[in-house]
N, C-alpha and C positions, 0 to 999 in steps of 0.2 A: 399817293397818300398825303404828301405835303400840301398838294394843291387843295385837297379836300379839307385839311385842317385850316388852311388859310381862308377858305370860303366860310367855314363855320365861325372862325374868329371875326371875320368881317361882318357876318350876319348878326353876331352878338352885339358888336359895337353899334351897328346901325339901329338895332332894336332898342338898345339902351338910350341912344341919343333921341329917339322919337318918344320915349316914355318920360317926358319931362314934367308931366302933370303931377303935382303933389298928391300923395295918397295919405289921407288922415284917418288913422284908426281910432283915435280918441283925442279929446281936447284936454289940455293940461291946465289946471287951476292951482292957485296957491291961497292959503289962509294962514293967519298968524295964530298960533296956539298960545294962549295965556298960561295954561297949566304946564306945558312943556317948555315954554319960553323960547320958542323958535318958529320959523316959518315952515309950514308943511306943504308939500305938493301932492296933488291927487289927480287922477285922470278919469274922465267920464266918457263912455262910449255910448253913442246913440245910433241905432240902425238907420240906414238911408230912408226907410219908410216912416220915420218919426215925424218929419215935416209934412208928409203927405196925409197922414191920418191924425188930426188933432185930438181925437177921443182916446 
């Protein structure tokens, strides 16, 4: 049982180490709000097919 647990823990860390590519869900932007008097952040999500189909 301990050996099986050790194998699964090793597989987890091996998988995590190979998944080093950044995954971007949305791009974050900022703008200055004159009315609120502060800088506001917002996120924009574009699906992967956005760049493939310009229409």
